Residue frames relative to the residue before (quaternion, step in Angstrom):
aa qw qx qy qz dx dy dz
X 1.0000 0.0000 0.0000 0.0000 0.00 0.00 0.00
X 0.6443 0.5187 -0.3255 0.4582 3.61 1.02 -0.82
X 0.6334 0.5233 -0.3350 0.4613 3.60 1.00 -0.77
X 0.6495 0.5045 -0.3154 0.4735 3.59 0.93 -0.85
X 0.6570 0.5108 -0.3041 0.4637 3.58 0.96 -0.88
X 0.6580 0.4978 -0.3059 0.4751 3.61 0.95 -0.86
X 0.6529 0.5127 -0.3098 0.4635 3.59 0.96 -0.84
X 0.6523 0.5051 -0.3068 0.4746 3.58 0.97 -0.86
X 0.6373 0.5271 -0.3189 0.4630 3.60 1.00 -0.85
X 0.6505 0.5046 -0.3075 0.4771 3.60 0.96 -0.85
X 0.6472 0.5169 -0.3160 0.4628 3.59 0.94 -0.84
X 0.6571 0.5012 -0.3089 0.4707 3.59 0.93 -0.87
X 0.6476 0.5157 -0.3157 0.4636 3.61 0.95 -0.86
X 0.6705 0.4908 -0.2998 0.4688 3.60 0.88 -0.91
X 0.6532 0.5069 -0.3115 0.4684 3.57 0.96 -0.85
X 0.6441 0.5154 -0.3252 0.4623 3.61 0.97 -0.84
X 0.6486 0.5060 -0.3216 0.4689 3.61 0.95 -0.82
X 0.6626 0.5058 -0.3125 0.4556 3.59 0.88 -0.92
X 0.6768 0.4855 -0.3006 0.4646 3.59 0.90 -0.87
X 0.6900 0.4829 -0.3000 0.4480 3.61 0.93 -0.79
X 0.5872 0.5554 -0.3761 0.4531 3.61 1.21 -0.21
X 0.5283 0.6913 -0.3881 0.3038 3.58 1.13 -0.65
X 0.6593 0.5155 -0.3505 0.4204 3.68 0.83 -0.75
X 0.6367 0.5416 -0.3300 0.4386 3.61 1.17 -0.46
X 0.6091 0.5966 -0.3581 0.3805 3.59 1.14 -0.54
X 0.5330 0.6126 -0.4769 0.3363 3.53 -1.20 0.62
X 0.5219 -0.5834 0.5062 0.3620 3.51 -1.34 -0.26
X 0.1197 -0.8227 0.5555 -0.0158 3.52 -0.70 1.19
X 0.1877 -0.7666 0.6070 0.0929 3.56 -1.15 0.73
X 0.4397 -0.6893 0.5116 0.2641 3.58 -0.88 0.98
X 0.3324 -0.7027 0.5936 0.2083 3.56 -0.99 0.90
X 0.3337 -0.7952 0.4644 0.2015 3.63 -0.20 1.24
X 0.5991 0.5726 -0.3594 0.4289 3.61 1.14 -0.52
X 0.7472 0.4074 -0.2098 0.4813 3.59 1.09 -0.67
X 0.4266 0.6960 -0.4762 0.3269 3.63 1.23 0.17
X 0.0157 -0.7653 0.6434 -0.0089 3.55 -0.98 0.96
X 0.0724 0.7922 -0.5988 0.0927 3.57 -0.70 1.11
X 0.0454 0.7787 -0.6233 0.0555 3.52 -0.98 0.89
X 0.0166 -0.7883 0.6148 -0.0157 3.58 -0.81 1.03
X 0.1099 -0.7831 0.6114 0.0297 3.54 -1.02 0.89
X 0.3196 -0.7240 0.5789 0.1961 3.57 -0.83 1.02
X 0.3341 -0.7367 0.5535 0.1983 3.56 -1.00 0.83
X 0.3945 -0.7477 0.4895 0.2136 3.57 -0.80 1.00
X 0.7363 0.4045 -0.2237 0.4942 3.58 1.12 -0.58
X 0.1058 0.8166 -0.5555 0.1161 3.58 0.89 0.94
X 0.4780 -0.6688 0.4754 0.3133 3.60 -0.93 0.80
X 0.5942 -0.5533 0.4404 0.3832 3.55 -1.20 0.55
X 0.7999 0.2735 -0.2136 0.4897 3.56 -0.98 0.84
X 0.4012 0.7068 -0.4913 0.3132 3.61 1.25 0.12
X 0.6078 -0.5595 0.4000 0.3969 3.60 -1.09 0.61
X 0.6376 -0.5360 0.3925 0.3899 3.55 -1.18 0.56
X 0.5337 -0.6047 0.4871 0.3349 3.53 -1.16 0.66
X 0.4593 -0.6706 0.4878 0.3184 3.59 -0.83 0.85
X 0.6055 -0.5457 0.4034 0.4157 3.59 -1.14 0.43
X 0.6252 -0.5469 0.3718 0.4144 3.59 -1.11 0.51
X 0.5666 -0.5956 0.4482 0.3512 3.52 -1.16 0.66
X 0.5372 -0.5820 0.4731 0.3858 3.57 -1.10 0.54
X 0.6194 -0.5562 0.3831 0.4002 3.58 -1.14 0.52
X 0.7851 0.0991 -0.0652 0.6078 3.57 1.14 -0.54
X 0.3207 -0.7424 0.5571 0.1886 3.57 -0.58 1.16
X 0.2611 -0.7181 0.6189 0.1820 3.53 -1.19 0.58
X 0.1111 -0.7966 0.5931 0.0355 3.55 -0.94 0.90
X 0.2998 -0.7182 0.5987 0.1896 3.52 -1.10 0.77
X 0.6647 -0.4463 0.3752 0.4672 3.56 -1.26 0.05
X 0.2621 -0.7376 0.6010 0.1616 3.55 -1.06 0.79
X 0.1468 -0.7913 0.5904 0.0603 3.55 -0.77 1.06
X 0.0488 -0.7824 0.6207 -0.0122 3.53 -0.88 1.04
X 0.0549 0.7938 -0.6024 0.0633 3.55 -0.76 1.05
X 0.4095 -0.7051 0.5331 0.2257 3.50 -1.22 0.62
X 0.0382 -0.7540 0.6558 -0.0044 3.51 -1.02 0.97
X 0.8039 -0.0922 0.0198 0.5872 3.56 -0.23 1.24
X 0.7961 -0.2652 0.2283 0.4937 3.57 -0.78 -1.07
X 0.6743 0.4702 -0.2991 0.4845 3.63 1.24 0.21
X 0.3560 -0.6816 0.5882 0.2503 3.53 -1.36 0.29
X 0.1789 -0.7298 0.6478 0.1252 3.54 -1.22 0.61
X 0.1058 -0.8011 0.5887 0.0208 3.58 -0.94 0.95
X 0.0355 0.7677 -0.6393 0.0271 3.56 -0.94 0.95
X 0.6836 0.4575 -0.3585 0.4415 3.54 -1.21 0.51
X 0.3647 0.7130 -0.5523 0.2315 3.52 -1.25 -0.42
X 0.8276 -0.0376 0.0512 0.5577 3.56 -0.62 -1.10
X 0.5522 -0.6367 0.4285 0.3256 3.57 -0.88 0.99
X 0.7748 0.3279 -0.2699 0.4683 3.54 -1.03 0.89
X 0.5966 0.5593 -0.3643 0.4456 3.60 1.25 -0.20
X 0.1176 -0.8113 0.5703 0.0519 3.57 -0.85 0.96
X 0.4505 0.7061 -0.4481 0.3126 3.59 1.25 0.00
X 0.2122 -0.7127 0.6511 0.1520 3.52 -1.32 0.52
X 0.1617 -0.8068 0.5655 0.0561 3.55 -0.70 1.14
X 0.3188 -0.7377 0.5718 0.1645 3.53 -1.20 0.70
X 0.0961 -0.7455 0.6567 0.0616 3.54 -1.09 0.83
X 0.0118 -0.7881 0.6132 -0.0522 3.56 -0.58 1.22
X 0.2624 -0.8270 0.4760 0.1439 3.61 -0.12 1.27
X 0.5103 0.6538 -0.4262 0.3613 3.60 1.23 0.00
X 0.5446 -0.6193 0.4043 0.3955 3.60 1.24 -0.27
X 0.4779 0.6684 -0.4357 0.3675 3.57 1.29 -0.10
X 0.4664 -0.6714 0.4996 0.2865 3.59 -0.99 0.83
X 0.0799 -0.7792 0.6213 0.0221 3.55 -0.97 0.94
X 0.1848 -0.7734 0.6007 0.0830 3.53 -1.20 0.62
X 0.0369 -0.7992 0.5996 -0.0203 3.57 -0.82 1.05
X 0.3930 -0.7098 0.5249 0.2573 3.62 -0.79 0.94
X 0.3145 -0.7176 0.5898 0.1955 3.57 -1.22 0.56
X 0.3008 -0.8059 0.4780 0.1778 3.61 -0.10 1.25
X 0.6500 0.5334 -0.3149 0.4402 3.61 1.12 -0.65
X 0.7617 0.2587 -0.1360 0.5783 3.60 1.25 -0.35
X 0.2645 -0.8035 0.5102 0.1550 3.61 0.13 1.26
X 0.7875 0.2704 -0.2409 0.4987 3.54 -0.97 0.96
X 0.6387 0.5250 -0.3215 0.4616 3.59 1.30 -0.07
X 0.0484 -0.7819 0.6213 -0.0121 3.52 -1.17 0.74
X 0.2761 -0.7158 0.6153 0.1813 3.56 -1.21 0.61
X 0.0918 -0.7815 0.6170 0.0091 3.56 -0.78 1.11
X 0.0642 0.8378 -0.5300 0.1146 3.58 -0.66 1.10
X 0.1252 -0.7220 0.6692 0.1234 3.48 -1.40 0.39
X 0.1168 -0.7987 0.5896 0.0274 3.57 -1.02 0.84
X 0.0465 0.7719 -0.6337 0.0217 3.53 -1.16 0.68
X 0.5311 -0.5960 0.4935 0.3453 3.53 -1.33 0.32
X 0.0852 0.7677 -0.6334 0.0459 3.57 -1.09 0.74
X 0.8422 -0.1570 0.0600 0.5122 3.56 -0.53 1.23
X 0.7526 -0.4150 0.2029 0.4692 3.57 0.87 1.01
X 0.6415 0.4816 -0.3250 0.5009 3.60 1.29 0.13
X 0.3580 -0.6552 0.6085 0.2688 3.52 -1.26 0.51
X 0.0829 -0.8036 0.5893 0.0055 3.58 -0.55 1.19
X 0.0795 -0.8039 0.5893 -0.0124 3.53 -0.64 1.22
X 0.1398 -0.7398 0.6538 0.0750 3.54 -0.88 1.03
X 0.0131 0.8322 -0.5485 0.0803 3.55 -0.62 1.16
X 0.0808 -0.7507 0.6480 0.1004 3.50 -1.37 0.26
X 0.2930 -0.7191 0.6044 0.1779 3.51 -1.23 0.62
X 0.0693 -0.7863 0.6135 0.0215 3.53 -0.96 0.95
X 0.1252 -0.7441 0.6507 0.0854 3.53 -1.17 0.70
X 0.8361 -0.0818 -0.0034 0.5424 3.55 -0.66 1.17
X 0.7507 -0.4317 0.1990 0.4588 3.56 0.97 0.97
X 0.6642 0.4770 -0.3023 0.4898 3.62 1.26 -0.11
X 0.4077 -0.7062 0.5207 0.2530 3.59 -0.81 0.98
X 0.0586 -0.8091 0.5840 0.0295 3.57 -0.90 0.92
X 0.7893 0.0636 -0.0395 0.6094 3.59 1.25 -0.13
X 0.0275 0.7793 -0.6261 -0.0052 3.57 -1.20 0.53
X 0.0908 0.8149 -0.5690 0.0632 3.52 -1.23 0.28
X 0.3852 -0.6811 0.5725 0.2449 3.48 -1.40 -0.26
X 0.1224 -0.7546 0.6411 0.0675 3.55 -1.07 0.84
X 0.0879 -0.7547 0.6468 0.0664 3.55 -1.09 0.79
X 0.0796 -0.7695 0.6332 0.0230 3.55 -0.84 1.06
X 0.1669 0.7700 -0.6094 0.0889 3.56 -0.95 0.85
X 0.4078 -0.6682 0.5653 0.2600 3.51 -1.27 0.52
X 0.3622 -0.7370 0.5311 0.2088 3.58 -0.80 1.04
X 0.6612 -0.4928 0.3642 0.4327 3.63 -1.20 0.27
X 0.6612 0.4981 -0.3019 0.4728 3.61 1.18 -0.53
X 0.5712 -0.6251 0.3665 0.3856 3.61 1.26 -0.04
X 0.4882 0.6321 -0.4529 0.3962 3.60 1.23 0.25
X 0.3871 -0.6684 0.5771 0.2652 3.54 -1.32 0.37
X 0.1334 -0.7870 0.6002 0.0513 3.56 -0.71 1.09
X 0.0670 -0.7792 0.6231 0.0083 3.56 -0.85 1.04
X 0.0346 -0.7645 0.6437 -0.0050 3.55 -0.80 1.08
X 0.0353 -0.8153 0.5759 -0.0493 3.57 -0.60 1.20
X 0.0977 -0.7508 0.6519 0.0431 3.54 -0.99 0.98
X 0.0993 -0.8045 0.5855 -0.0090 3.54 -0.80 1.10
X 0.0526 -0.7856 0.6165 0.0030 3.56 -0.96 0.95
X 0.0616 0.7462 -0.6624 0.0256 3.54 -1.08 0.81
X 0.6778 -0.4787 0.3301 0.4499 3.61 -1.16 0.15
X 0.7663 0.3843 -0.1946 0.4766 3.60 1.15 -0.49
X 0.8302 0.0912 -0.0478 0.5479 3.62 1.12 -0.34
X 0.2257 -0.7047 0.6514 0.1674 3.49 -1.43 0.26
X 0.0038 -0.8039 0.5946 -0.0153 3.58 -0.92 0.86
X 0.1333 -0.7474 0.6466 0.0750 3.51 -1.24 0.68
X 0.0284 -0.7911 0.6103 -0.0294 3.55 -0.85 1.03
X 0.0417 -0.7732 0.6327 0.0022 3.55 -0.97 0.92
X 0.0108 -0.8064 0.5890 -0.0515 3.55 -0.60 1.21
X 0.1627 -0.7356 0.6489 0.1065 3.54 -1.11 0.79
X 0.0877 -0.8061 0.5852 0.0068 3.56 -0.72 1.10
X 0.2159 -0.7557 0.6091 0.1068 3.53 -1.07 0.85
X 0.5755 -0.5620 0.4497 0.3881 3.59 -1.14 0.56
X 0.3355 -0.7351 0.5559 0.1951 3.55 -0.89 0.97
X 0.4724 -0.6505 0.5103 0.3055 3.55 -1.06 0.71
X 0.2817 -0.7778 0.5428 0.1451 3.55 -0.88 0.92
């Protein structure tokens, strides 16, 4: 009886996770009026820290972001123009690794969990096995049905905060 109860509990949990991912799926467009970005250069960068990236353009360009569900995980492509990476969000907490095609030798390693109705992803970027950046992404659906992404980025040379509001794109 305990085995049946445990199996049923696991099935219900998996089904609940799969169903709660559904609102995130679709094609999303960044609302340029609601973009908030702030980057701060750190004055006390350690010796040998990677070079500071070039300054951000005065206006970022964003492509449509596509989010689809594959089993119990989400896959995300698009976002900032020129990015071709596909990222995995696995809300079970399992570590996932995604290569970055635009940066040979680079990989994004992440873990995701649910927290108060948000998908919280803690990630790090590694190049040839060395971490060069890390951060946190929070994805949540607003009461109005928009997708809100809040991203905090840390590197040895800078700190950045990005807040994007995405609306479902008409197909």
